[in-house]
C-alpha positions in Angstrom: 55.3 106.8 62.1 52.8 108.4 64.6 51.1 111.5 63.4 48.1 113.5 64.4 45.8 111.5 62.1 47.0 108.2 63.7 46.4 109.5 67.2 42.9 110.8 66.4 42.1 107.4 64.9 43.2 105.7 68.1 41.0 108.1 70.0 37.8 107.4 68.1 36.0 106.4 71.2 37.0 109.5 73.0 33.9 111.5 72.4 31.5 108.5 72.4 31.7 107.7 76.1 32.2 110.8 78.3 30.9 110.4 81.8 30.5 113.8 83.5 28.9 114.4 86.9 26.4 117.2 87.2 28.4 119.5 89.5 30.3 121.3 86.7 31.6 123.9 89.2 33.8 121.3 90.9 37.2 120.3 89.6 36.9 117.8 86.8 38.8 114.5 87.4 39.7 113.0 84.0 40.3 109.3 83.6 41.8 108.0 80.4 41.4 104.3 79.6 44.0 103.2 77.0 43.2 99.7 75.7 43.1 97.2 72.9 39.7 98.0 71.5 39.9 96.2 68.2 42.7 93.7 68.3 43.3 90.2 69.6 42.9 91.1 73.3 39.9 93.4 73.0 37.5 90.7 74.3 39.6 90.5 77.5 39.0 94.2 78.4 37.2 96.3 75.7 33.6 97.2 76.4 33.6 95.1 79.5 36.3 97.2 81.2 34.6 100.4 80.0 31.3 99.2 81.6 33.1 98.4 84.9 34.9 101.8 85.0 31.6 103.6 84.2 29.9 101.8 87.0 32.6 102.8 89.5 32.3 106.4 88.4 28.6 106.4 88.7 28.7 105.0 92.2 31.5 107.1 93.5 30.4 110.3 91.9 27.0 110.0 93.5 28.4 109.0 96.9 31.2 111.7 97.1 29.8 114.4 94.9 32.8 114.2 92.5 32.9 115.5 88.9 34.5 112.7 86.8 35.0 112.1 83.1 36.0 108.8 81.4 37.6 108.9 78.0 38.8 105.9 76.0 41.2 105.2 73.1 42.5 102.2 71.1 46.3 101.9 71.2 46.1 99.2 68.4 48.8 97.2 70.4 51.5 99.6 69.1 53.7 101.1 71.8 54.4 104.2 69.8 50.7 105.0 69.3 50.0 104.2 73.0 52.7 106.5 74.2 51.6 109.2 71.8 48.0 109.1 73.0 49.1 109.0 76.6 51.3 112.1 76.1 48.5 114.0 74.4 46.1 113.1 77.2 48.5 114.3 79.8 49.1 117.5 77.9 45.3 118.0 77.9 45.0 117.6 81.7 44.0 113.9 82.1 44.7 112.9 85.7 44.7 109.1 85.4 45.8 106.6 82.8 44.5 103.0 83.2 44.0 99.5 81.7 46.5 99.0 78.8 46.1 95.2 77.9 49.8 95.3 76.8 52.9 95.2 79.0 55.1 97.1 76.6 52.7 100.0 76.4 52.1 100.0 80.2 55.9 100.2 80.8 56.2 103.1 78.4 53.3 105.0 79.9 54.6 104.3 83.4 57.5 106.6 83.0 55.4 109.4 81.5 53.0 109.2 84.4 55.8 109.5 86.9 57.3 112.4 85.1 54.0 114.3 85.0 53.1 113.3 88.6 49.8 111.8 87.5 48.2 108.4 88.4 48.5 105.0 86.7 46.0 102.2 87.4 47.6 99.2 85.6 45.0 96.6 84.8 44.9 93.7 82.4 48.7 93.9 82.4 50.9 90.8 83.0 54.3 92.3 83.6 55.4 91.9 87.3 58.2 94.4 86.8 55.7 97.2 87.3 55.8 96.4 91.0 59.4 95.3 90.8 62.3 97.3 89.3 59.9 99.6 87.4 57.8 100.5 90.4 56.9 104.2 90.9 55.1 106.2 93.6 52.4 107.0 91.0 51.4 103.4 90.0 49.2 100.7 91.4 48.8 97.3 89.7 45.6 95.3 90.0 44.1 91.8 89.9 47.0 89.7 88.4 50.5 89.6 87.0 52.7 86.8 85.8 54.3 86.3 89.2 50.9 85.8 90.8 49.7 83.4 88.2 52.9 81.3 88.7 53.0 81.5 92.5 49.3 80.8 93.0 49.2 77.9 90.6 52.4 76.3 91.9 51.3 76.7 95.6 47.7 75.7 94.9 48.5 72.5 93.1 51.4 71.3 95.2 49.5 71.9 98.5 46.4 70.1 97.1 48.6 67.1 97.0 48.2 66.2 93.4 50.8 68.3 91.6 54.3 67.1 92.6 55.5 66.5 89.0 55.1 69.0 86.1 55.6 69.1 82.4 55.5 72.5 80.7 54.3 73.4 77.2 55.3 77.1 76.8 55.4 79.8 74.2 58.9 80.2 72.7 59.3 83.9 73.7 59.9 86.0 76.8 56.4 85.7 78.2 56.3 81.9 78.0 59.7 81.5 79.5 59.1 83.9 82.4 55.8 82.2 83.2 57.4 78.7 83.0 60.5 79.8 85.1 58.4 81.5 87.8 56.1 78.5 88.2 58.9 76.0 88.1 60.7 77.9 90.9 57.6 77.6 93.1 57.1 73.9 92.3 60.7 73.1 93.1 60.8 75.1 96.3 57.7 73.2 97.4 59.5 69.8 96.8 58.0 69.1 93.4 59.9 68.5 90.2 59.9 69.5 86.5 60.1 66.4 84.4 60.2 68.1 81.0 59.1 71.0 78.7 58.5 71.9 75.1 58.8 75.4 73.7 56.5 76.1 70.8 56.6 79.0 68.3 53.9 81.6 68.2 51.2 80.6 65.8 51.7 76.8 66.2 48.7 74.9 64.9 49.8 71.3 65.5 50.5 70.5 69.1 50.7 66.7 68.6 54.4 66.3 69.3 54.3 68.5 72.4 51.2 66.7 73.8 52.6 63.3 73.2 55.8 64.2 75.0 53.7 65.5 77.9 51.6 62.4 77.9 54.6 60.0 77.9 56.4 62.0 80.6 54.0 60.7 83.3 53.8 64.2 84.8 50.8 64.7 87.1 50.4 68.3 85.9 50.7 69.5 82.3 51.1 73.3 82.6 50.4 75.5 79.6 52.3 78.8 79.5 50.6 79.9 76.3 48.2 82.7 75.4 45.7 83.5 72.7 45.0 81.1 69.9 48.0 79.0 70.8 46.4 78.2 74.2 43.0 77.5 72.7 44.4 75.2 70.0 46.5 73.3 72.5 43.5 72.8 74.8 41.4 71.5 71.9 44.0 69.0 70.9 44.8 68.0 74.5 41.1 67.0 74.7 41.4 65.0 71.5 44.5 63.2 72.8 42.6 62.4 76.1 45.3 63.6 78.5 42.9 64.1 81.3 41.3 60.7 80.8 44.7 59.2 81.6 44.8 61.0 84.9 46.9 64.0 84.1 45.8 67.5 85.2 45.8 70.3 82.6 46.7 73.6 84.1 46.3 76.9 82.2 48.7 79.5 83.7 46.7 82.3 82.2 43.2 81.9 80.7 40.0 84.0 80.9 36.3 83.3 81.5 35.5 84.1 77.8 38.1 81.6 76.6 36.4 78.8 78.6 33.0 79.8 77.2 34.4 79.9 73.7 36.0 76.4 73.9 33.0 74.9 75.8 32.9 72.7 78.8 33.3 69.4 77.0 36.7 70.5 75.9 37.8 72.3 79.1 36.3 70.3 81.9 38.8 69.5 84.6 41.1 72.3 83.6 42.6 74.1 86.6 43.3 77.9 86.7 43.8 80.6 89.2 42.0 84.0 89.4 41.5 86.8 91.9 37.9 87.3 90.9 35.0 85.1 89.5 31.6 86.5 89.0 29.8 83.6 90.9 32.3 83.4 93.8 30.1 85.1 96.5 27.0 87.2 97.1 29.1 90.3 96.6 30.6 89.2 93.3 27.2 88.2 92.1 25.7 91.5 93.1 28.5 93.4 91.3 28.1 91.3 88.1 24.4 91.9 88.2 25.1 95.6 88.0 27.4 95.1 85.0 25.7 92.6 82.8 22.9 94.9 81.5 25.7 97.0 79.9 27.5 94.0 78.4 24.8 92.0 76.7 24.6 89.5 79.6 28.3 88.7 79.7 29.7 88.7 83.2 33.0 90.5 83.9 36.2 88.6 83.9 39.1 89.1 86.4 40.7 91.9 84.4 37.5 93.8 83.7 36.4 93.6 87.3 39.8 95.1 88.2 38.8 98.2 86.2 35.9 98.7 88.6 38.0 98.0 91.7 40.8 100.3 90.7 38.6 103.3 89.8 36.5 102.8 92.9 39.5 102.9 95.2 41.1 105.8 93.3 38.0 107.9 93.6 37.7 107.1 97.4 41.3 108.5 97.7 40.3 111.5 95.6 37.4 112.2 98.0 39.8 111.8 101.0 42.5 114.2 99.8 40.1 116.5 97.8 39.8 116.9 94.1 42.1 120.0 94.0 44.9 118.2 95.7 44.3 115.1 93.5 44.8 117.1 90.4 47.9 118.7 91.8 49.7 115.5 92.8 49.2 112.0 91.6 51.7 110.8 94.2 49.6 112.2 97.0 46.5 110.3 95.7 48.5 107.0 95.4 49.9 107.5 98.9 46.4 107.8 100.2 45.3 104.8 98.2 47.9 102.7 99.9 46.6 103.9 103.3 43.0 103.2 102.7 41.6 99.7 103.0 40.3 98.2 99.8 36.6 97.4 100.3 34.5 96.5 97.3 32.5 93.7 95.7 35.4 92.5 93.6 38.5 91.7 95.7 38.7 90.0 99.1 41.3 90.5 101.8 43.0 93.1 99.5 45.5 95.9 100.1 48.1 97.9 98.2 51.7 97.2 99.2 54.5 99.7 99.3 55.6 98.6 95.8 52.2 99.4 94.3 51.1 95.8 94.0 47.5 95.2 94.9 47.5 91.8 96.7 44.3 89.8 97.6 43.0 86.4 98.0 43.4 84.2 94.9 41.4 81.1 94.1 42.3 77.8 92.5 39.4 76.9 90.2 38.5 73.8 88.2 36.3 74.0 85.1 33.0 72.2 85.6 31.8 69.4 83.5 28.7 70.0 81.3 26.7 68.0 83.8 27.8 70.1 86.8 27.0 73.5 85.1 23.6 75.0 85.9 23.7 78.0 83.5 25.4 79.6 80.6 28.2 81.2 82.6 28.3 78.7 85.4 31.8 77.5 84.5 34.1 77.1 87.6 34.1 75.4 90.9 36.4 76.5 93.7 39.1 74.0 94.8 41.1 76.2 97.2 41.5 79.7 98.5 45.0 81.1 98.7 45.7 84.1 101.0 47.9 87.0 99.7 51.1 85.5 101.2 50.5 82.2 99.3 49.4 83.8 96.0 51.7 86.8 95.3 55.4 87.3 94.9 56.9 88.7 98.2 58.2 92.3 98.0 61.7 91.1 98.9 61.8 89.3 95.5 60.7 92.2 93.4 63.6 94.7 93.8 61.3 97.7 93.9 63.4 100.8 94.9 60.4 102.3 96.9 60.5 99.4 99.4 62.5 100.3 102.6 64.7 97.4 103.8 62.9 97.2 107.1 59.5 96.8 105.5 60.4 93.7 103.4 
């Protein structure tokens, strides 16, 4: 049951992190970040996402003279609490809801935002249906989704010439099956083959059977459609079994910078992954990360956290373009302008917002460095290949978004 006390508990960070520009006479743009602040996914967004959003607000407020406030709350990974906080914020005049870290909560909030004609900046959310059947004129989706992770990994590995046979170890629930199915479809379309798979229950601690099957399959790529502790435990045991020493490539379909750091390079060296942002990718990404790390105890932002900066920056550029009064009146008007404006920041490269609300950009196939190759604490990846938007993201024609006009597919 969700009551007022529960909602207030979830909003404990609300008063701790207001960010208000000086020009109080101007309309106040209110951004609400709804996230997992204390649960299993908090390290993927959490204070890092807050720091990135604050940085965007500080930069854009100063540049465009905007009056902006950031408020935050912990949804505790409970859709009813998340929806209740979102509804209360909208009642109080919040203009933007962002982040989420949870697909079920994002999908619930998506409908509320559309009904109230506000703006949704979906970030750290895997569900590709947000830019598919659930797309709305009020939503944009940033940095990754499950379709991108599958498409970019399949294309990246096949076209590198060392990934024509695959074995999947996947989570035995909807997320794992969707990630496996999407990746397998790309692999098969490119002329590769799937030689086997194992579905494992959530909370599995012994991956010996699954790893032995993967090893004996002879597959060139062992793809892990796992998350959280299941993924970390599987990678630890794969290292103990010596899969990579036998010539097989381990591919994590979703993994974060902090996961690699926690496991260590001796365990993860040679692992391949795809991301749309890495802090050490370019001079621009390094400059951006340098602005963030003083606020995060030296930890560079991951792909999802960097997306908080990119999404807020682009939103506020659109607010400046349409005017704050119009932005508060109509979220659809702001999102329409966001789609018209080019995305130009220190996070994403070759990026734009499609008609379906999906932000597409270059995506990179990375390989985790060995301890000998690493030159610093967070020097973890080396780039193997850059994939353009057409190679990395699901085409609009495959998403079934009702906003997309037939002639634009």
